N, C-alpha and C positions, 0 to 999 in steps of 0.2 A: 250634598246634593250637587253643588257646582263641580266637585271633583268627579262625580260619576257622569255628569252631563258632558264635561269638556275633555276629560281624560279617562274614559271608561276602560279602554284597553290596558292602560298602564295600571290603573287601580286593580283590575281583575288579575292581571299578570302578577303583580306584587303579592296579592292575597293568596293566589294559588301557589306561587313559589315559596312563600313564607310557610304555609301549612305543609307543603311537600318537604321542605327542609326540616321542619320539626319532626315529621314522621321518619325521614331518612336518618335523622340523628337518633331517634328513640329505638329504631330497629336494631342497629348494631349494639347499642347499649344493652338492650334486652338479651340479645344472644350472648354477649360477653358475660353478663350477670348469670345467666343460666349455666354457661360453661364453667365459670369460676366457682359457683356454688356446688355444681355437680362434681367437679374435680377436687376441690378443696375439702369439702365436708362429706363427700360420698353419699349425699342424701338426695335421692330423686324427688322426694316429697317437698323438701325445701326448695329445690331447683324449680319445681313446677309452681310453687307458691310465688317465687320471685318472678317467674314468667307471667303469672296471672296479675301480679302487681304492675308490671310493665304494660300489659294489655289494658288494665284498668286506667292507667295514666294516659295512654293513647286515646281511649274512649272519652276520658274527661276532657282532654284537649279538643277533641272533635266536638263534644257537646258545648264547650265554652266558645269555640269558633262559630258554631251554628247559632248559638244564642246571640252573638254579636252581629250576625247577619240580618237581624230583625230590622235594623235601621236602613237596610239597603233593599233594592228590588229583588234580591236573590233569596230563595227559600232555604237553600242548604248548600253545603260544600259541593255536592254533586251538580247542582244547578250552576254554581259559580264555575266549575270546571267545564261544563258544556258551553257556557257563554264564552269562556276563554278560547275554546276550540273554534267556536263560530267566528269570533273576532280575529283570531290568528289566521284562519283560512281566508276570511274576507280581505285581510291585509296582504296575505300571500298572493292571492289571485288578482288583487286590484292595485298592488303597490310596486310590482316589478322586482328586480333582482335584489335590492337591499332588504325587502320584506322577506324573501325566501331565506336569506342569510340569517335574519333575525329569528325566523321561525325554527330554523335548524339549530340555532344556538341554544 
């Protein structure tokens, strides 16, 4: 509660970047698994099954992440992203040049 009250922007930014990093890691892993299975075993069915497994893992991570947002004022990951955009724009327009650099990074 104190973390959200005093450092809301930082908390929201870390949460969004953590989840985005997990998804950006799982995407190339899924593509590589799909290509390796398709090239090595020449089985489109097995390659599709591996891709479904990766999609299932991504959805499991999303549901786990959303379940842990229960203890925060955010309803879901989408709500967390919207709050991050609101806070970033407020910092950008109210904070001057360093805030623009932070937002672009």
